[in-house]
N, C-alpha and C positions, 0 to 999 in steps of 0.2 A: 446467499447465492441464488436460491430458488426464486425469491421475491424479485431480485434484480433481473433474472432471466424472464420471468413472467411479465414484469412491467415493460421490459424491452420488446417482448412480443406484441404487447398492446400498442406500443408506439409504432412498431413496424407495420402492424395492421392498419393503423391510421395513415401512415405514409403510403401504404399500398392502395388505400381507398382514394387518396388524392391523385395518385398516379393513374388509377383506373378511370376516374372521372375525366382526367385530361385525355387519356387514350380514347375514351368513348367520344368526346367532343371532337378530337382530331379526325376520328373515323368518319364523322358526319361532314366535316369541312373538306376533307380530302377524298371522301368516298373510298376509303381504304379498308379492305377486308382484314389486313394484318393488324391494324390498330383496334378494330372491333374485337378480334379474337384475343388480343392482348388484354383488353378490358374485361372480357368474359373470364379469362383465366384468373384475373385478379379476384373474382368472386370465389373461385375454387380455392385459391391460396389463402384467402381470409378465413374461409371455413376451417381449414386445417390449422391455421395459426391460433384462432380463438379456441378451438377444441382442445389444443394442447395446453393453452393457458388455463382453461377451465379445469383440466386434469391436474395441473400443478396446484391450483387453489385447493382442490379436494385432497391432494396429497398432504398439504400443509395442515389441513384440519385433521385428517386421520392420524397423523403422527405428532399432534399436539405442539405445533410450532407457535407457542403462545407469544413470542416476541412480535408476531404479525398482528396488526390491529384487528383484521377480520377474524382471525382464529381466537384472539383474546376475548372478543365480544360474542363469539358464536358458541363456544364450548366451555365445559367445566370438567373438573376431575371426576365428578360423580355421574357424568352423562353415560348412559349405556352405549355400547359400540354401534348398535344398529341405528340409534338416533343421530349419530354423527353424520349419517348420510343426508339427513334433513337439516343439519345445523347451518348449512351455507345460507339458508334463507332467514337466519335469525337476526340479521341486520340488513340495512339498505344496500351496502356495498355488494354483499353476496347476491341479493335479488337482482341488482343491476348487471352483475357479471353473468348470471344465468340468462337474463333477458338478451344481452348482447350475444351470448353464445348461441341461443336459439335463432336469433336473427341471422347469424352467420351460417347456420345450417340451412335455413330457408334460402339464403343467398346462394349457397352451394347448389341446391336444387334448381334455383332460378337460372344459374349458369349452365346447368346440364340440359336445359330445354333444347329442343330441335328448332333452330332459328332459320333454317333454309327458306329463302324467299321473303324474309322479313328483317333484312339487315338494318334498315333505318330504325325500325321499332326496337331491335336489339340494342343499338347504341344509345338511343334515348332512354330506354327503360333501365339499362345498366347504369348510366350516369345518374339517373334519379335515385335508383336504389342505393347506389354507393354513397350518394349524398346523405340520404337518411341514415345509413349505417355509420357514416363518419360523424354525424351529429351525435349519435348515441355513444360512440367511442370517446368523443370529446367530453361529454358529461361524465362518463365512467372514469377517464384518466384524471380530469381536473377536479371534480367534486366528489366522486365516490370511489377513489382508487382503492381496490381491495388489497393491495400489496404494500401499503405503508407499514413501516416497521417502527417500533418504539425505542427511542434512544434517551438515555439519562445524561443530563448535563451535570456539572460539578455542584450545582446548587440543589440537586435532587429533583429538578423539574423534568418532565417527560415531554419530548418533542417527537413529532411524526415525520418521517421521511423515508423514501425508498433507499437512498444512498446515505452513508454515514456522515453526519455533520462533524466538523472539526471539534475536537475536545470532548467527545461523547463516548459512551459505551452502550452496548446493547442491553436493553431491559428485558429480562427473561423471567416473568413471574411463573411460579410453580403450577398455577391453574388459571384458567380463564374465568370470566364472569357470566358466560352465556348459560341460559337456562331454557329448558323445554317446559312449556306450560303443563300443568298437571292434567289439563284436558286435551293433551296432544293425542291425535289419532291420524293414521295414515290416509284415510279417505279425505280428511280436511287438508292435509299437507299437499297431497297430489294435485289438488285443484289449482294451486298457484303455478306450477310448471305448465299445466295445460292451458291456463289463461295466457301465460306469457307466450306459449307457442302459437296460440290463436292470434294474438296481436302481431306476432312476427309474420305469420302466414298471410293474414289479410293485408299486411303492408305491401306484399308483392302484388296483390290484386289492385290495391290503391295506386301503385306505381303505374300499372297499365292504364288505368282510367285517367290519371293525370297526363300521361303521354298523349292519349287520344285528345284530351281537352286542350292541351297546349298546341298540338299540331293540327287539330281540326280534321284528322283523317281517321276513319274507322270503317274497316271492311265488315262483311257479313260474318266472318269467322274470327275476327280479332278478339271479341269478348270470350271466345272459347279458351283462349290462353289463360285467362284469369280464373277459369272454372276450377282447376285442381287446387289452387291456393285458397279460394273461397270455400271449397269443400273441406279442405284440411282444417281451416279455421272453425268451420261449423262443427266438424266431428270432434275436435278438441273441446269446444265449449259444451257440446252435448254430453261427452263423458264427464266433464266437470260438473254439469248439472245433475247427472245421475249420481255421481259420488256425493254431491251435497244432499240429495234426497236420502241416500243410504246413511250418511253421517247423521243427518237430522233424526231419522227414524231409529237408528240403532243406539245413539247416544243421548238423544232427547226424545224418547217416545211420548212423553207427555205433551210435546209441542206439535206432534204430527209430522207428516212427511215434508211439508213446506209451510213455514210460518211467516213468510213475507217480511223477513228482516231487510235492512237496507242493502246488505251485501247480496241477498238473493234477488231482490228487485233489480239491482245493478247488473247482476249476471244474466238475468232474463232478457234485458233489453237487446244486447248484441245477438243473443241466441235467436230471438224472434226475427230480428232484421236479417240475419244470415239465412234463416230458413226461407224468408220471403225472397231473398236474393237468389238462392238456388232454384226456386221455382221460376223466378223471372228468367234466369239464364237458360233453363230448360225450354221455356216458351220461345226465347230468342233463337235457340239452336234449331228448333223445329219449324218456326214460322217467321223468324226475323223480326219479331215484335218487341216492343218495350225496351229499345236500346237505351234511351235516355233515362228511363226509370231504373234500369239495371245500374247505370253509372251513379245515379242518386243513392240507390241502396248500398252500393259498394262503398261510397264515400261515407254515408251515415254509419255503416257497420264498422269501418275503420276507426272513426272517432269514438264510437261507443266502446269498442274494445280497449282503445288506448286510454280513455278516461277511466275505464274499469281498472286497468292496471295501475294508473296513478292513484286511484283511491285505495289500492291495496298496499302501497308503499308506506312504511312506518314514518311517522312525523318526527321521530326523535333525531335521526341523523340524515334525513333526506329532504329537508324542507327546501333548501336552496335548489336542489335538482328538481323537486316537484314544481317549484315556481317557474323555473326555466322551461320544463316540459309543458306545463299548462299554458305558458305564454306562446311557445312555439306551436302547440296544437291549436290554440285559438287563432293564431295568424294563418295557419294552414287551412283551418275551417273557413275563414273569411275568403281566402284566395279560391278555395275549391267551390264555394257557393257562387262567387262571382263568375268563375269559368263555366259552371253548370248553367247559369242564367244566360251567359253570353253565347254559349254554343248550343243552347236549347233547340233552336229550330233546325240547325244543321245536323244534329245528332238524332233527330227523330226518325223512327222507322217509316219506311214507305208502305209497308203492308198494313192492312186494316183487319179488324175483327169482323167476320162475315156472318156470324150467328151468335146470338146471346146464349145458346145452348151448347156452344162448342167448348172444347177443352181449354182453349186459350182464354175464353171469357170467364169460365169458372176459376181458372188459375188466377186471373186478375182479381176476382173477388177474394180469393184466399190471400193473395199478396196484400191487398188493402186491409183485410181483417187482421193479419199478422202485424202489419205496421201500426194499426190502431191499438193493438194490445201493447206494443212497445211504447206507444205514447202514453197509455194508462200507467205503465210502470214508471216512465219518466216523470209524470205528474205526481205520482205517489212519493217520489224521492224529492223533487224540487218544489212541488206545489205548496206544501205547508210553510216552507221558508219564504217563498215569494209572497204568500198571503200575509204572513206575519210582518214581513219587511214593508210591503206596500200599504197595507190597511191597518197594521197593528192589531190584528185579530188572531188569536190562537186557533189554529186549524190542524186537525190530525187526520191522517189517512192510514188506517191500520189494516189488519188482516180482513176484517169484516167488509170494509170499504173496497178492498182489492177484489174480494170474492164477488161482491155485488156488481162491480164494474166489469169484471171479466166474464161473468156468467153468460151474457148475451152473445158477445163475439165468439167465445169458446164453443157455444152451441152451434153457431153459424158455421164454424170451421168443421165441426163433426158432420153437419149436413152436406157441406161441400165434399168432404171425403166420401160420403155415400153416393154422391152424384157423379163424381169425376170418372170412375171406372166405366161408365156407360156412355160417356160423351166421346166425340171424335174430333180430330183436328180439322180445322177449316170449315167443312160442311157438316152441320149437325142441326137437327131441329128438335123442338120440344116433344113432338110425337114419338120419335125414336128414343129420346131420353126417357119418356114416361113408360114406353114399352119395356125398356130394360130395367127400370126401377121398381115397377109395381110388385114383382115377386119378392125381392128382398124386403120391400116395405111391408108386405102382407106377413111374411114369415117373422119379421122382427116384432110386429104388433101382436102376433099370436104368442110368441115367447115371452114378451114383457107382460102380457095378460096373465099367463100362467105363473110368472114370478110374483105378480101382485096378488093373485089368488092364494098362493102358498105362503104369504106372510109379509111381503115388503109393503110398507105403508107410507114411507117418507117420500113426499112428492118430488123434491129436487133429485133424489137418488133414482126414482123411477124414470124421470125424464132423461137423466144422464145415461142410465143403462140402455134405454130405448135408442138413443142417438148412437151410442157405441155399437149396439147390436146391428143397427141399420148400416153403419159403415163397415163392420166386419163381414156381414152377410153379402153386401154389395161387392166387396172385394173378392170374396170367395166365389160368388156367382160369375164374376167376370173372368177369374182365373179358370174356373171349371169350364166355362163355355169355350175358352181358347184351347184348353187341353182336349176337350171332346172333339173340337173341330180338327185339330192336328191328328188325333188318333183315327178319326174317320177318313180323312183325306189320304193319309199315308198308310192306313191299315196296320197300325202298330198297337201294342198294349198301352194301357193308360199310364203305367209306370214309366215307360220309355217316352211317351208323349210329355209327361210332366218334366222329365229330365231335359228333353229337347227344348221345351218352352222356356225353362228357367235358364238354360245355357245360351240360347240364341239371342235373347234380349235382356241383358243384364240390367240395363237402365230402368226399363219399365217395371220389371218384377222385383228388382232391388228396391225401387220406390214403393211398390206394393207392400213389401215386407216391413219397410220403415213405417209406413202408415199403419199396418196391422200392429206393429210393436207399440206405436203411440196409443192406439186404441186399448190394447191390453194394459198399458201403463195407466191410462185413464180409469180403467176398472179398479186397479189397486188404489189409486188416489181417492176415488169415491168411497171405497171400503174403509180407508184410513180416516179421511176427513169427515165423512158424513155418517158412517155406521159404527164408529168405535164406541164401545161401552167403557165408561170410566166410573170407578167407584173408589171411595176412600173411607177408612174406618179404623178405630183402635180395636185390636183383638188381644184377648188373653190367650194363654197357652191352651190349645185344643179348639178354640173358637174358629168359625169359618166366615168368610165374606163372599156372598154369591154375586156373580157378575157374568153376563154373556153366556149363560148356560153352564158355567163352571163354578166350583166352590174352591176357595183358597183358604187352606187350613194352616194356622200359625203353629209351628212346632218348636218354637224357642229361638234364641239368638245368643251369639257368643261375641266376646270382645277380645281382640288381640292387638299387641303392639308389634307392628312389623319393623319399625325402626324407632329411633329416639324421638323423631318428630312426627310420626304417623301412628294413628290409632284407628283400627278397623273394626267396624261392627257388622257382623254377618248374620242374617236371619235364615231360618229353614222354613220354607213354605211348601206345603203339599198341595198339588192340584188334583181335584176330584171331579169326575163327571159321571152322573147317574150312579153314584155310590161306588164307582170304581176308581182306584188311584191311577193317575196317569204319569206320576213322577214328582220329583222335588226340584224346586228352583231355589237359588241362594242369592237373593239381592244383598248388596252391601254398600256401606258408605265409608270412605276414608276421610278422617278428620286430621287436619294438619295444624302445626303449632302456630301458624300465622292466622288462625281462625277461618281459613278456607276449608272447603270440603269438596269431594267428588263422589257422585252417586253412580253405582253400577246396577243396572236392572237385571233381575233374573228373567230369563226368556224361555218360554215353552212354545215350540213351533209345530204346527201340524198342517195338513192339507187345507183345512178349513180356514186357518188364520193363525195369528201369533198372539200370545198372551204375555204381557210384561208385568212384573211385580217390582215395585220400588219401595224403599223405606223413606220415611219422612227425614229430611236432611237435618233439621235443627233440633229434633227431639230424638235422641238416640234410643234404639230399642234395647230392651233387657230380656233376660231369660223368661220373664213372666208376661210381658206385653210389648206391643209395637204398633205403630201407625203404618198401615199398608196403603199404598196407592196402586190400583190395578187398572190396566188398560188391555182391552181385548179388541183387536182389529181384524175383521174378516177380509178375505180376498187379497191378503198381502202377497202371496206367492205369485200372483199374476204380474207383479212388478218385475220379477226376475225373468218371466217369460217375455214380457214386453221389452225389457232391456236387451235380452239376447236376440230377439227378432230385429230390433233397430240396429244393433251392431252387425248382425249377419247381412241385413239389407245394405248397410253402409259398405261392407266388404264387397258385395256384388256391384255396387256403384263404382267402387274403385277399379275393379277388373273390367267394367264396361266402359271405362274412360276412353280407350282407344277407338272403340266402336262409335262413340259419340262424335269424335272428331272426323272420322271417315264419313259418317252420315252427313255432317255439316258441309264437308268439302264436296260431296256428291250433290248436295242440294244447290250449292253455289254454282257448280258446273252446269247443272240443268237450267238454272236461271239464266246463265250467260248464253247457253245455246239457244234458249227460247227467245232471248232479246235479239240475238243476231238474226234469227229467222224472221222476226217481225220487222 
């Protein structure tokens, strides 16, 4: 009964999409507000229908309705209750259902927008968004239907159908076959919903761009409508990237915080493009520049996120859907590229950069650098295959090649972050920029000299820390100058001036916090990637292994059988510094009957850094000896400071969204008044 109801809701949502598209087209032909509102309400109705459908699917999983194919393949009798919350993504049908649900939520937000004065845009955008949504619903219902039930015919064969075929009975196995990987962790699982939401959110921005390209009409503030959806996509991918860094460091400390796997490189491409897009939209909002570039970046970000999602779909039961998706995305990419080339001249901005030292010029440099970093990641993914296919030569692009290729552009980005706070919009010159920059530059040089004198000798780390210090001190000086000016003009205390500055311009100082968070994040990355101490050695009972100013003393190991198929080896390691015991850590390894294993590191955390102790996987420890692998990473805690600042700055940007739109509208009104006077 539940499966029939849920499948009926999916079909009803598809019919509603078709109706909404027709209503939107009729509103354009007849210039009817009623039809436009009817199409908009369709978005809201679809959001509610798909949300209820998604709730029914989780209900079936939670209550072990194993006669449903989705549930049978997603869970098992031995699965812990909490992990059932993540079981819906154990197969392709569940992932597709979650994706469609998130698109419906974005569509609901899309329909709740304030469309006054833009009825033509509303109808076109609604029709196109509903068209994309209908395509996803067709793929879900036809190829990945999550509510198919299993029926047994008289010969013992099992057939799949939502409705009961004639002469069959329901097949209800006692347990499903779904399993959660032994390496399951929540930071890794949460990345998939975030990526799916990012793809859903950027789809709304892409719809606006396609409407502009098809119609050939784009006002000064039209791109501002796509900003919240682009920002939502960026924020979701940012959190996914931070979770990937946390997962990598906590569960694979020997690999560092970012080891440039294929997935990580794929994740970084849309994140870099969306970052460039947000800066582009900021410049367009303030100066009306780079409209065509913003459309190009929105289109590129859309396809980057969608292909990232396609790469995350399992091959086992989604191959047909992946082929259809890839074909549709390729066709859309060709159409979008043609439209961008066709409308290129018409969509160009009329404003011009008036100074190479202005904020818009520096922003353009940053946009181009971020785009080049995305190209490096794309080359790292596709370059080896292209070279092998075209030239027959084996070519590898690993972590070392990534770091070498990224070092120069990343350094340039840090320099731009240090210069931007002292530049101004429109009219700015090199002399004013130099006057603002010389003090942060001098202070950063003094601090990095002291750090070098007191022991830091690794040159790449010295250069990295200096650039980070320059950016942080520049941002602090710019903020301090503003607070000091407000306090002097209004004759108020510095604390009140700080509160007034931070609350009056959410956008500027929210962006400052995001930039500062990125710089603190870079501090932790340098500490983990460049300054980590690694040691390994076999120790007997009571022997110690020195590393990073600590001594790791082996105090024995025990072996336990947690279950019939799991054997656990746990070691006791004491951490000593300057002859004083700091505590004990207990690294362990689980050995499974299928010859697999899972290592758990013992972690000691302090303000200075984190120490991880791991056991050798394939050589079990005994009470007399063990092989220990030790990792000591300084400056790790700056990661949490940086992540907190980035999220806080993002929240400020969200609250400043209304002010952005009002400023853009005021700018357009002033331009209109000036043109009339002329």
